[in-house]
N, C-alpha and C positions, 0 to 999 in steps of 0.2 A: 383312445387317443386323448391325450391330455392337452388341455389348452393352457398355454403359459400366459399368465397374466403379467403384464408389464407393470411394475411398480412405478408409481408417479414419483418423480424426484421431489424430495421435500425442500421447501424453501421457508426461510424465516422472513416474514415481512417486517421490516424495521420501521416503517413509517408510523404505525400505531404506537410503537415503543417511544419514538421521538416525541410524538404528541403528548403522551403521558409524562415524559420527562420534562417537557416545557411547562406543562400545567403544574407539576410539582415545584419547579424552580420559581414560577410566578407566585405560587401559594406561599412558599417560604420567604420570598422577598417582601410580600405584602404583610406578613405576620411578624417579621423580624423586628426586634426592638434594638435600635441603634444606641450605642453608648454616647454620652456627651463627651467629646474629646477635649473640651475646654478644662475639665476638672481632672487633675492628675492625682491618683492615689499613691503617693510615694512616702517612703520612710527614709529620711536623709541619713547618711552614714554618720557614725560617731567618729570624731577626730580628737586625738589626744592633745594635739598642739593648738587647738582652736582657742581663741581668747574668750573670756567671759562676755556674754551678751550685755550690752549697756542696759542698765536698769532704767526703764522708762517710767517716769512718774505720771500719773493720770488722776484726774478727778472723775469719779463715776457719779453722774446725775441720773436719778431714776424718777419716774413719774408713774403713780398708780392711777387706776381708773377714776378715782374721785378728784384727781388733780393735785394730790399731795406730792410735794417735792422731797426727795431724799438725796443727801450729799454723802457719798461713801457709806451708804446704808443707814444713815442717821436722818431722822425727820428734820426738815429745815423749812424756813419761811422764804418768801420771795426776797425780802430784804437781806437775809443772811446769805442767800445764794448770790445776790449781786455783790455783796461784800467779799465773798469767797472768790468770785471771779476777778474782782479788782485786785485782791491780794495776790492771786496766782499770776496775774499779768505783770506784777511788779517784780517777780522773781527773775533771776539771771537767765534761767532756762524755763520758760513757762510750760506747765504740764499740758498734756493732751486731755481733752474732754471726751468722755465716753457717755453718750446720751442713750439711756434705755427707757423706753416707754411702752406701756401696754398697748396692744393693737386697738383697743377701744378708747384710748385717751383722745379727747378733743384736740384738734390741731392747734388751738390757741395756746395750750400749755407748752407744746413742743416749740412753737415759733417764739414764745417768750424766752425760753432758754437759749435758742439759737440767736435771737436778737441781743440778749445780754452778753453772750460770748463775743459777738462782733463788736459791741460797744466797748468791751474791755480789751479788745484787740487780741483775743485768743484765736489763733487761726487753725489749730489742730483739733478739729471737732469731728467725731465719728458717731454715726448712729448704729446702735446694735440691732441686728435683724437675725431672724432664724433661717 
């Protein structure tokens, strides 16, 4: 006499699989690096009919770590810098001022340039940063 064994019906328990899936999702969310959406990396298209960009004149004022001033990459003194600002302010379209200073430059040199541009009534002043 043979005894028939009844096979147990197989079941797949899904609860442990869901637990593992939730842990994986949590892990990926915690380690994901989100992109900064404020910065767009785009290349504008070329247009055949676009007009030429207006050439903007600017004075580039640089300050090195010793406090030496440079006007358009030429060494200059404080008095010459003030004279250049005064002359630039008298133009029909005053140029923009681009101020580039080393990160270790004392603040007094940067504030001197900013103060002199305001005295000369030059309003388009930009600071170069990286």
